[in-house]
C-alpha positions in Angstrom: 11.7 12.3 -28.6 13.6 10.2 -26.3 13.6 10.4 -22.7 16.4 11.5 -20.0 17.3 8.4 -18.5 17.9 10.8 -15.1 14.7 13.0 -15.5 11.6 12.2 -13.7 9.4 12.2 -10.7 12.1 10.3 -8.0 12.6 9.1 -4.5 16.3 10.3 -4.9 17.3 13.9 -4.0 17.6 16.3 -7.1 21.0 19.0 -6.7 20.3 21.4 -4.4 18.8 24.6 -5.0 16.0 26.9 -4.6 12.8 25.5 -5.4 14.4 22.2 -7.1 11.4 19.9 -6.7 12.1 16.8 -8.6 15.1 14.6 -8.9 16.1 11.5 -10.5 14.2 8.7 -11.1 16.1 5.2 -9.6 16.7 1.9 -11.4 14.6 0.1 -8.8 12.7 1.3 -5.8 13.8 3.7 -3.3 17.2 4.1 -0.9 18.1 3.4 2.0 19.5 4.5 5.6 17.3 7.7 5.4 18.8 9.3 2.5 17.3 12.6 1.5 18.0 16.0 -0.5 20.5 18.3 1.2 19.2 21.7 2.2 21.0 23.9 0.0 24.2 23.1 2.3 26.2 24.6 -0.3 25.5 28.4 0.6 28.3 30.6 2.2 28.7 30.2 5.7 31.1 33.2 6.6 30.3 36.8 5.3 29.2 40.1 5.7 27.0 40.0 9.1 27.3 36.0 8.8 26.4 35.0 12.8 29.3 33.7 15.2 28.4 30.1 16.9 26.0 30.9 19.2 28.1 31.0 23.2 26.0 33.1 25.3 22.9 33.6 26.5 22.4 29.9 27.1 19.2 28.2 28.7 19.4 25.7 31.4 20.5 22.5 30.5 23.5 23.6 28.4 20.8 24.7 25.2 20.4 27.3 23.0 18.2 30.7 23.5 14.2 29.6 23.5 13.6 32.5 20.9 15.3 30.0 18.4 12.6 28.0 17.5 11.6 25.7 14.1 7.9 26.5 13.4 5.6 24.0 11.6 3.4 26.7 9.2 1.1 24.0 8.0 0.8 20.6 6.6 -0.7 19.2 3.2 -1.1 15.0 2.6 -0.6 14.7 -1.1 -2.6 11.3 -2.1 -1.5 10.8 -5.1 1.6 11.3 -7.6 2.7 15.0 -7.2 5.8 16.9 -8.4 7.6 15.6 -5.4 7.5 11.8 -6.1 5.2 9.2 -7.5 4.0 8.0 -3.9 2.1 9.6 -1.8 3.4 12.0 1.0 3.4 14.6 3.8 4.2 18.2 2.9 5.4 20.3 5.6 5.9 24.3 5.6 8.7 25.3 8.3 9.3 28.7 9.1 12.9 28.7 11.1 12.7 32.1 12.2 16.3 32.9 13.4 17.3 29.3 13.2 17.9 30.3 9.7 21.2 32.5 10.7 22.4 29.4 13.0 23.2 25.9 10.7 24.0 23.4 12.7 27.5 23.6 13.4 27.0 27.0 14.8 24.5 25.3 17.4 27.3 24.3 20.6 26.4 20.7 21.3 23.1 20.0 19.1 24.7 17.4 17.3 25.9 15.8 20.1 22.0 16.6 22.1 20.7 15.3 18.9 22.4 11.7 18.4 21.7 10.9 22.1 18.1 10.9 21.5 18.2 9.3 17.9 21.7 7.9 17.2 20.1 6.4 14.2 20.4 9.2 12.4 23.9 9.5 12.2 23.7 6.4 10.4 21.8 8.2 7.4 23.6 8.2 3.7 21.6 11.6 2.7 23.6 13.0 -0.5 26.4 12.2 1.0 26.1 8.2 -0.7 27.6 6.4 2.5 26.5 5.4 5.8 27.2 8.2 8.3 26.7 11.0 5.6 24.1 12.7 7.1 26.3 13.1 10.3 28.8 14.9 8.1 26.5 17.1 7.1 25.3 17.9 11.2 29.2 18.6 11.8 29.8 20.5 8.3 26.7 22.5 8.8 23.0 22.1 7.3 20.0 23.6 8.5 17.4 22.5 10.8 14.4 21.7 8.1 17.0 19.2 6.8 17.6 17.9 10.2 13.6 17.6 10.9 13.4 16.0 7.7 16.1 13.1 8.9 14.6 12.9 12.5 11.3 11.9 11.0 12.8 9.1 8.9 14.5 7.5 11.6 11.1 7.7 14.0 9.3 6.0 11.2 12.1 3.4 10.6 12.2 2.5 14.4 8.2 2.3 14.3 8.2 -0.2 12.1 7.0 1.8 8.9 10.6 1.8 6.5 10.5 5.6 4.9 13.3 5.8 2.3 12.4 9.5 0.3 12.5 12.9 2.1 13.1 16.0 0.2 13.9 19.9 2.1 13.6 22.6 -0.3 14.1 26.7 0.8 10.9 28.7 -1.0 11.5 32.4 -1.7 10.7 33.1 1.4 13.7 33.6 3.9 13.7 30.9 6.7 10.6 29.1 5.1 11.0 25.7 3.8 9.1 22.9 2.4 10.0 19.5 3.6 8.3 16.5 2.5 8.4 12.5 3.5 7.0 9.3 2.5 3.8 9.3 4.1 2.2 5.7 3.6 -0.8 6.9 6.3 -1.6 10.9 7.0 -2.5 10.1 11.0 0.4 7.9 11.0 2.8 10.7 9.4 1.3 13.5 11.0 2.2 11.8 14.4 6.0 11.0 13.6 6.3 14.7 12.4 5.3 15.8 15.8 7.3 12.9 17.1 10.4 14.6 15.2 9.5 18.1 15.9 9.3 17.6 19.6 13.2 15.7 19.4 14.6 19.0 17.4 13.2 21.5 20.2 14.8 19.1 22.9 18.2 18.9 21.0 18.0 22.3 21.0 17.2 23.2 24.3 19.5 20.8 26.2 16.0 19.0 27.4 15.8 15.2 28.3 13.2 13.2 25.4 12.1 9.8 26.2 12.4 8.2 22.3 10.7 5.0 23.8 7.5 6.2 24.7 7.1 7.9 21.6 8.0 5.0 19.4 5.3 3.3 21.2 2.4 5.4 20.5 3.5 5.7 17.0 3.5 1.9 16.7 0.4 1.6 18.3 -0.9 4.4 15.5 0.4 2.4 12.9 -1.4 -1.1 14.3 -4.5 1.1 14.0 -4.9 2.3 11.0 -2.5 0.7 9.1 -3.4 -2.4 6.6 -2.4 -6.1 8.8 0.8 -7.9 7.6 -1.4 -10.2 5.5 -2.8 -7.6 3.7 0.1 -5.2 3.6 2.2 -8.1 1.9 -0.4 -9.2 -0.6 -0.5 -5.6 -1.7 3.0 -5.4 -2.3 2.7 -8.2 -4.5 0.0 -6.5 -6.4 2.6 -3.5 -6.4 5.4 -5.3 -7.7 3.0 -6.3 -10.7 2.0 -2.9 -11.2 -1.2 -3.5 -10.5 -2.6 -0.4 -8.5 -4.4 -0.6 -5.2 -7.1 1.4 -3.3 -8.1 0.8 0.6 -11.9 0.9 0.9 -12.3 1.1 4.2 -10.1 1.8 8.0 -10.0 -1.7 8.2 -8.4 -4.5 5.3 -10.8 -3.9 2.4 -8.9 -3.5 -0.4 -9.3 -3.1 -3.8 -6.6 -4.2 -6.3 -7.0 -2.8 -10.1 -9.6 0.4 -11.5 -12.8 0.3 -12.4 -14.5 -3.2 -13.8 -11.2 -4.8 -14.0 -10.9 -4.6 -10.1 -11.1 -7.2 -8.1 -11.1 -7.0 -3.7 -9.5 -8.7 -1.1 -10.1 -8.7 2.7 -6.9 -10.7 4.3 -6.8 -13.8 2.6 -10.6 -13.5 1.3 -11.4 -12.5 -1.8 -14.7 -11.2 -3.8 -14.4 -14.7 -5.3 -14.5 -16.1 -2.0 -18.2 -17.9 -2.0 -20.0 -17.0 1.3 -21.8 -20.6 1.0 -18.4 -22.3 1.8 -17.3 -19.8 4.4 -21.0 -20.9 6.2 -19.8 -24.8 5.3 -16.2 -24.2 6.5 -17.4 -22.2 10.0 -19.5 -25.5 11.0 -17.3 -28.1 11.4 -19.6 -31.4 11.3 -21.0 -29.9 7.8 -17.6 -29.9 6.7 -16.6 -33.4 7.9 -19.5 -34.6 6.7 -19.0 -33.3 3.0 -15.4 -34.6 3.0 -15.9 -37.5 4.4 -18.9 -38.6 1.6 -15.8 -37.5 -0.8 -13.6 -40.0 0.0 -11.2 -37.5 1.9 -9.8 -38.8 5.3 -11.8 -37.3 8.7 -11.7 -38.5 12.0 -14.5 -40.1 13.2 -16.7 -38.2 15.7 -20.1 -36.2 16.1 -21.7 -33.1 17.7 -22.8 -33.4 21.6 -25.1 -32.1 23.4 -23.4 -31.4 27.4 -20.5 -33.0 29.1 -22.3 -36.5 29.7 -22.9 -36.5 26.0 -19.8 -35.8 25.2 -18.1 -38.8 28.2 -20.7 -40.8 26.3 -19.4 -40.6 22.9 -15.6 -40.9 24.0 -16.1 -44.5 25.8 -18.2 -45.6 22.5 -14.9 -44.7 20.7 -13.1 -46.8 23.0 -10.0 -44.2 22.4 -8.3 -41.0 23.2 -10.6 -37.9 21.8 -10.6 -34.5 20.9 -12.8 -32.4 22.3 -13.4 -28.9 20.0 -15.6 -26.1 19.2 -17.8 -26.4 16.3 -17.0 -23.0 15.1 -14.4 -21.2 16.6 -10.5 -20.9 15.2 -7.0 -20.5 15.8 -7.3 -23.7 17.9 -9.4 -21.8 20.6 -10.9 -24.2 23.0 -9.5 -27.4 21.4 -8.1 -29.9 23.9 -6.3 -33.1 22.6 -5.6 -36.7 23.6 -8.2 -37.2 26.2 -9.4 -40.6 27.9 -10.7 -39.9 31.4 -14.3 -38.9 32.1 -13.5 -35.8 34.4 -11.1 -34.4 31.5 -13.2 -34.8 28.6 -16.2 -33.1 30.8 -14.0 -30.3 31.3 -13.3 -30.0 28.1 -16.6 -29.8 27.3 -17.1 -26.8 29.2 -13.6 -24.9 27.6 -15.0 -25.8 24.0 -18.7 -24.6 24.8 -17.4 -21.7 26.0 -15.7 -20.9 22.5 -17.9 -21.9 20.3 -22.2 -22.3 19.4 -21.4 -26.2 19.9 -19.0 -28.7 20.9 -17.6 -32.1 18.9 -15.9 -35.1 19.9 -13.5 -36.7 17.9 -11.3 -39.7 17.4 -7.8 -38.5 18.3 -5.1 -38.6 15.6 -1.9 -39.1 16.6 0.8 -36.6 15.0 1.5 -33.2 14.5 -0.6 -30.7 13.4 0.0 -28.8 9.9 -1.6 -25.8 8.0 -1.4 -26.1 4.2 -2.5 -23.1 2.7 -4.3 -23.8 -0.8 -5.0 -21.1 -3.3 -6.7 -21.4 -6.1 -6.0 -25.1 -5.9 -2.7 -25.5 -5.6 -0.4 -25.9 -2.3 1.1 -22.2 -1.8 2.4 -23.0 1.9 2.5 -25.5 4.3 3.8 -25.2 8.0 3.7 -27.4 11.1 3.3 -27.4 14.8 4.9 -28.7 17.8 4.4 -29.8 21.0 5.5 -27.2 23.6 7.0 -28.8 27.2 8.9 -27.1 30.5 11.3 -28.7 32.6 10.8 -28.8 36.1 13.8 -27.6 38.4 12.5 -28.7 41.9 12.2 -24.5 42.6 9.5 -23.2 40.2 6.0 -23.7 39.4 4.1 -25.1 36.6 3.3 -20.9 35.5 6.7 -19.6 36.6 8.1 -22.2 34.6 6.2 -21.6 31.4 7.1 -18.0 31.9 11.0 -18.7 31.9 11.1 -21.5 29.3 8.7 -20.4 26.7 7.1 -17.3 27.3 11.0 -16.0 27.4 11.8 -17.0 23.8 12.0 -13.6 21.6 9.9 -14.6 18.8 6.9 -15.0 21.3 4.2 -11.9 21.4 1.5 -10.6 20.3 2.7 -8.5 17.6 2.8 -9.3 14.0 6.7 -9.5 14.3 6.3 -12.5 16.8 5.5 -15.8 15.1 4.6 -17.7 18.0 2.0 -16.1 20.7 3.1 -16.7 24.8 1.2 -19.5 26.2 -1.4 -17.4 29.0 -1.7 -20.4 31.1 -4.5 -18.7 33.3 -6.2 -17.7 29.9 -6.4 -21.0 28.5 -8.5 -23.8 29.6 -6.9 -26.7 27.2 -3.4 -26.1 28.5 -4.8 -26.2 32.0 -6.1 -29.6 31.3 -3.3 -31.0 29.6 -1.3 -30.4 33.0 -4.1 -31.3 35.3 -3.9 -34.5 33.1 -0.5 -35.4 34.4 -1.3 -34.9 38.0 -0.3 -31.1 38.4 -1.9 -28.0 38.9 -0.4 -24.4 37.6 0.8 -23.8 41.2 2.6 -26.9 41.5 6.3 -27.2 41.6 7.4 -30.3 39.7 10.6 -32.2 40.6 13.9 -31.6 39.0 14.6 -33.1 35.3 10.2 -34.0 34.9 9.3 -33.0 31.4 5.5 -31.5 31.6 3.7 -31.3 28.4 2.0 -27.9 28.3 -0.1 -27.8 24.8 -0.3 -30.6 22.0 -1.1 -27.4 19.6 1.8 -25.5 19.4 1.7 -22.6 16.7 2.2 -23.7 13.2 4.8 -22.1 12.4 7.7 -23.9 11.3 7.4 -24.1 7.3 7.8 -27.6 5.5 6.2 -26.1 2.2 8.9 -28.6 0.4 8.1 -31.4 2.1 4.3 -32.1 1.4 3.8 -35.4 0.1 2.1 -35.0 -4.0 -1.1 -37.3 -2.4 -1.2 -35.1 0.8 -1.6 -32.1 -1.8 -4.0 -33.7 -3.5 -6.2 -34.3 -0.8 -6.1 -30.5 0.9 -6.8 -29.0 -2.8 -9.6 -31.7 -3.0 -10.8 -30.6 0.7 -10.4 -27.2 -0.4 -12.7 -27.9 -3.5 -15.4 -29.6 -2.0 -16.1 -26.9 0.6 -16.2 -24.4 -1.9 -13.2 -21.9 -1.5 -10.5 -20.8 -3.7 -8.2 -19.6 -0.7 -8.3 -22.4 2.0 -6.3 -22.8 4.9 -6.9 -26.9 5.8 -5.7 -28.3 8.8 -4.8 -31.8 9.1 -2.6 -34.7 11.6 -0.4 -36.6 10.7 3.0 -38.5 12.0 4.7 -37.3 8.5 3.8 -35.1 5.7 6.0 -36.5 3.1 4.1 -39.7 3.2 0.5 -40.3 2.1 -2.4 -39.7 4.8 -4.0 -43.1 4.7 -0.5 -44.7 4.7 0.0 -43.4 8.4 -3.5 -42.9 9.6 -3.7 -39.1 9.4 -6.5 -37.2 8.5 -7.8 -33.9 7.7 -9.3 -32.1 10.8 -10.8 -28.7 9.8 -10.9 -26.4 6.7 -10.8 -22.9 7.5 -12.0 -19.9 5.5 -9.9 -16.2 5.5 -6.7 -18.0 6.6 -4.1 -16.0 8.2 -0.7 -15.8 6.5 1.8 -14.7 8.8 3.0 -18.2 9.6 3.8 -18.5 6.4 5.3 -15.0 6.1 7.5 -15.1 8.9 8.1 -18.6 10.2 9.8 -19.3 13.1 11.6 -21.6 11.2 12.2 -21.9 7.5 11.9 -20.4 4.5 9.6 -18.0 4.5 6.9 -18.2 1.5 5.4 -15.4 -0.7 1.9 -16.4 -0.3 0.8 -12.7 -1.5 2.0 -13.4 -5.1 0.3 -16.6 -5.2 -3.3 -14.7 -4.4 -2.6 -11.8 -6.8 -1.8 -14.7 -9.7 -5.1 -16.4 -8.6 -6.9 -12.8 -9.2 -4.7 -11.6 -11.7 -3.3 -14.0 -14.4 -0.2 -13.1 -15.9 -1.0 -10.6 -18.7 -3.6 -8.9 -16.7 -3.0 -6.0 -14.7 -6.3 -4.9 -13.5 -5.9 -1.3 -15.5 -8.8 0.6 -17.9 -7.6 3.2 -19.8 -7.0 6.6 -17.9 -6.6 9.7 -19.8 -5.4 12.7 -17.4 -5.7 16.4 -18.8 -4.0 19.0 -17.4 -3.3 22.9 -17.7 -5.0 25.9 -17.5 -6.6 26.1 -21.4 -10.2 24.3 -22.0 -9.2 21.3 -20.0 -12.8 20.2 -19.0 -13.9 20.5 -22.5 -11.0 18.4 -23.6 -11.8 15.8 -20.9 -15.2 15.4 -22.0 -14.4 15.3 -25.6 -11.6 12.3 -25.4 -14.5 10.7 -22.9 -17.0 11.0 -25.8 -15.0 9.9 -28.8 -14.0 6.9 -26.1 -17.5 6.2 -25.4 -18.8 5.7 -29.1 -16.2 2.9 -29.4 -17.7 0.6 -26.8 -16.6 1.4 -23.2 -18.8 2.8 -20.3 -16.8 5.8 -19.7 -16.6 7.9 -16.4 -15.1 11.8 -16.4 -14.1 13.6 -13.6 -13.9 17.6 -14.2 -15.3 21.1 -13.2 -18.4 20.5 -15.0 -19.4 17.0 -12.8 -18.5 13.3 -12.5 -20.2 11.6 -15.2 -20.8 7.9 -15.6 -21.6 7.0 -19.0 -24.8 9.3 -20.2 -25.4 10.1 -16.7 -24.2 13.3 -14.5 -23.7 11.5 -11.2 -22.4 14.6 -9.5 -22.9 18.2 -9.8 -20.2 21.2 -9.8 -16.3 20.6 -9.6 -15.5 17.4 -9.4 -11.7 17.8 -9.5 -11.2 16.6 -6.1 -9.9 13.5 -4.6 -12.6 12.3 -2.7 -15.1 12.9 -6.0 -12.5 11.6 -8.8 -11.4 8.4 -7.0 -15.4 7.3 -6.9 -14.7 6.5 -10.6 -12.1 4.0 -9.9 -13.8 2.3 -7.5 -17.2 2.3 -9.7 -17.3 -1.4 -11.1 -19.0 -0.3 -14.4 -16.7 2.1 -15.3 -14.1 0.9 -18.3 -12.1 3.9 -18.7 -12.0 6.7 -17.0 -10.7 10.4 -18.3 -9.6 12.9 -15.4 -9.0 16.8 -15.7 -6.8 17.8 -13.3 -5.3 21.8 -12.7 -2.1 22.7 -11.4 -3.8 23.2 -7.7 -4.6 20.1 -7.2 -1.6 18.5 -8.2 -0.3 20.9 -5.6 -2.8 20.3 -3.0 -4.0 17.0 -3.5 -1.8 15.0 -6.4 -3.2 13.0 -8.9 -5.7 10.3 -8.1 -4.2 7.4 -10.3 -0.8 6.2 -10.0 -0.2 6.2 -13.8 -2.7 6.9 -16.5 -2.5 5.7 -20.5 -2.8 9.2 -21.8 -1.6 12.2 -20.4 -2.3 15.6 -22.0 -0.6 19.4 -21.0 -2.1 22.1 -22.8 -0.1 24.7 -21.2 2.2 26.4 -18.6 0.2 29.2 -18.0 0.2 31.0 -14.4 -2.7 29.9 -12.6 -5.2 31.4 -9.7 -3.5 29.7 -6.4 -0.5 29.8 -7.3 1.0 32.5 -4.7 -0.1 30.3 -1.8 2.1 27.5 -3.0 4.8 29.8 -3.8 4.8 28.9 -7.6 5.4 32.3 -9.1 8.2 31.3 -12.3 7.5 29.1 -15.4 10.2 26.6 -13.9 8.6 26.3 -11.0 5.2 26.2 -13.1 7.1 23.2 -15.3 7.8 21.1 -12.3 3.9 20.9 -11.4 2.5 20.5 -14.7 5.0 17.9 -15.8 3.6 15.7 -13.2 1.2 14.5 -15.7 3.8 13.7 -18.0 5.9 11.7 -15.5 3.3 9.0 -15.0 2.7 8.1 -18.5 3.1 4.1 -18.7 5.5 2.7 -21.2 3.3 1.7 -23.3 1.0 5.2 -23.3 1.7 8.3 -24.7 1.8 11.9 -23.8 0.0 14.4 -25.8 1.9 17.8 -25.6 0.7 21.1 -26.9 3.8 21.9 -29.3 3.2 25.7 -29.5 3.8 26.4 -25.8 8.0 25.7 -25.5 7.9 24.4 -22.1 5.3 21.7 -22.8 7.2 20.9 -25.2 10.6 20.4 -23.2 8.2 17.6 -21.4 8.6 14.9 -24.3 12.1 14.2 -22.7 10.4 13.1 -19.4 7.8 10.6 -20.9 8.5 7.0 -20.5 5.9 6.3 -23.4 5.6 7.5 -26.9 5.1 11.2 -27.1 2.3 12.7 -29.5 2.4 16.7 -30.3 -0.6 18.5 -31.1 -0.9 22.4 -32.3 -2.6 24.6 -35.2 0.8 25.5 -36.4 2.0 22.0 -38.4 4.8 24.1 -39.5 6.3 24.4 -36.3 9.8 23.2 -36.6 9.3 20.6 -33.4 6.2 19.2 -35.3 8.2 18.7 -38.6 11.1 17.3 -37.1 9.0 15.1 -34.6 6.7 13.7 -37.8 10.0 12.9 -39.8 11.7 11.3 -36.7 8.7 8.4 -37.3 6.4 10.6 -34.3 2.7 11.3 -34.3 1.7 14.9 -34.8 -2.0 16.2 -35.2 -2.5 19.8 -36.9 -4.8 22.2 -39.0 -4.1 22.0 -42.7 -5.8 25.2 -43.5 -9.3 24.3 -41.6 -8.7 20.6 -41.8 -7.8 18.6 -38.5 -5.0 16.3 -40.1 -3.0 13.3 -38.7 0.6 12.7 -39.7 3.3 10.5 -39.1 6.6 10.3 -41.2 5.4 10.7 -44.9 1.9 9.6 -44.1 -0.7 12.3 -43.8 -4.3 11.7 -43.1 -6.9 14.3 -43.4 -9.6 13.8 -40.6 -12.3 16.2 -41.3 -12.7 20.2 -42.0 -14.4 21.7 -39.0 -16.0 24.5 -40.3 -17.6 22.6 -43.1 -18.3 19.2 -41.2 -18.6 20.1 -37.7 -22.2 21.3 -36.5 -21.4 22.5 -33.2 -18.3 21.4 -32.4 -16.5 24.0 -33.8 -18.8 26.6 -32.3 -18.3 25.0 -28.7 -15.0 23.8 -28.7 -11.9 26.0 -29.7 -9.7 24.3 -31.9 -6.4 23.5 -29.7 -9.0 22.0 -27.4 -10.1 19.7 -30.8 -6.6 19.3 -31.7 -6.1 18.0 -28.1 -8.6 15.4 -28.2 -8.2 13.8 -31.6 -4.2 13.1 -30.6 -5.8 11.6 -27.3 -8.3 9.3 -29.2 -5.4 8.3 -31.8 -3.1 7.6 -28.7 -6.1 5.2 -27.4 -5.6 3.4 -31.2 -9.1 5.0 -32.0 -9.5 4.7 -35.4 -9.7 8.0 -38.1 -13.7 6.8 -38.4 -14.7 6.7 -35.1 -12.5 10.3 -34.7 -14.6 11.7 -37.2 -18.1 10.3 -36.0 -17.0 11.3 -32.3 -15.8 15.2 -33.2 -19.8 15.3 -35.6 -21.7 14.2 -32.8 -20.5 15.8 -29.9 -22.0 18.4 -28.4 -21.3 20.5 -25.2 -24.7 20.8 -24.1 -27.9 19.6 -24.6 -30.9 21.7 -24.0 -33.4 19.0 -24.1 -31.6 16.8 -21.4 -32.1 17.8 -17.6 -28.6 18.8 -16.1 -28.4 15.8 -14.3 -29.1 13.7 -17.4 -26.0 15.7 -19.5 -22.9 13.9 -19.3 -20.5 14.0 -21.6 -22.8 14.6 -24.7 
């Protein structure tokens, strides 16, 4: 059965209508400009009992009566794929109260007040499909839940977390709506919701609202809780390869892939990064000795004990020197081009404050460069630059640094700024450089005098395409000698397009866990997708980090089906994890008692490095309240769309609404996977057109028209021929076994429909008929000779 090209979960809104929870799947990605579903804007605006525009009883400030308010009833974070979209969302239940009778065009001045606070919402496309579409909705009349949706999206966009998805839908209770929007992080989403709610109330009541402080606070929250820019970039590159990810802590430790096929990253470190190599890289003296021993050009120098020793070494070298910490990073405490006793001794004190030891090295003339090595290859390179000011005869050195350097919009403390500000009173090496020129930071240089501020400006100018092959080889060799799979190699030379030996250049440091921001957002030159190189290093072409995943949903025997599928899969070889109402299981051990349908418990299977395949039971309530724990699955089983406990709380009352919940299981089936559908249920059968992959039908009655048509068209079906489990496709019919004669226990413990569902899933996983038979013959739901914590799948 083919799939309708316009069916499926989506980031594009459905046509408006009560409880229309899903829409069309876009050809690629989401949509921009704060698009969203229109909130049933087609309903009549005039008629018996329709309210007139508010024109009386105004409150101070030109707003509307205080009784008109938008209340938030409850908020729910859906972590995984859900009936709205494939991604995590925040679902908000809203009560418009009396505002239900007043769409926006019946609230005098509301639109103007709203746009005065958040003018950007006027540019949203909305369902109109063009810039300014939402403004048309505001002017023509739309309801307040829809307005809140767009305001929250705009607030998130301005705070730096673009959010292109939102929908608002009526419930069966008049004036109550469900509004959802994309939520990468629950805490950020809740704070954005609160800001949006406050904006709506201010616009309703004609009260002032300061947007900037609210956005600043939201940006601070994003910085506190969201992934750093380097890690987020790597995750985005993994997502482009359809590699799933799980954040493992509140920082930047992220798992790419599932179970036994996972890899872990911590910014630019991976689980292939050696701790010994990191230790070597942090010891600059040891690094230099190893590199020199292998023929890599490094500057002459050694560790020193005190300022006098530093000056003694500098004298013996008889040339300009560099004084730096042995184990600091980001250039902290490094002072360049020193030749006088006072400045060398002062530089020792600066370096000593930043690290556990101090080195004195020969000064190498030229510019600093950072070459990023990933898996032995150059992924990117960046060049630094010296920083100067020019005197005007009026301002001090410190003031000139503020006016001529720190005023550069590229300089700042956030990830959006490729260059750092120069904080002269906090940077001892800058003060030494200025003092070398006979100045202090309070000095006023004469007009036209150029003053060197720093020789180690941010390495933020891309030069990847200029790297000479010999330089690339030397950098890759340095990373390999230290033992790092990902390394930031610092070198100094006049021209990176020439070999180092030819120009007296040298490698000065090899860094573990290098920053990526200079390559992602260079001050000049081309940005480099270095995360792609890291992902390809961890997952060579053809590897996705995925393990086989089976999902089961419905109300009929789903726990039994999950355990039977897992048993058949396990006897074929892999260690299988199961999360179901009977507990959490790994292999032949129950690792968690009780209901394991919840997100937190179920996700343990995907994090467990022992798990080579996983089976998850999900009921409609878990889909409604948390979403699925996995992003995609190889096999999705739907048993039925029958009424379920907990439906009333979620306003799910009709067969059509239950369909929209259960179809989530089918929507996440991979293109190379299969949906296993119970053909005896008309609504379940209708999900066949929604599946990206193959469809396998099962049912006790093989004579059903849908079963016959599917088989004749080349589809796979599983049914009972008498009491014999039978597989069929086209003219091929394979009797498997008689459930009464051949099964010792299974026929008593597993209903026939559940057996057929499990057999169909096993067939979808390419298990042979012989393995399926073995699984059915040996499966026991309970083994009394085993303690409960030992009983797992069988």
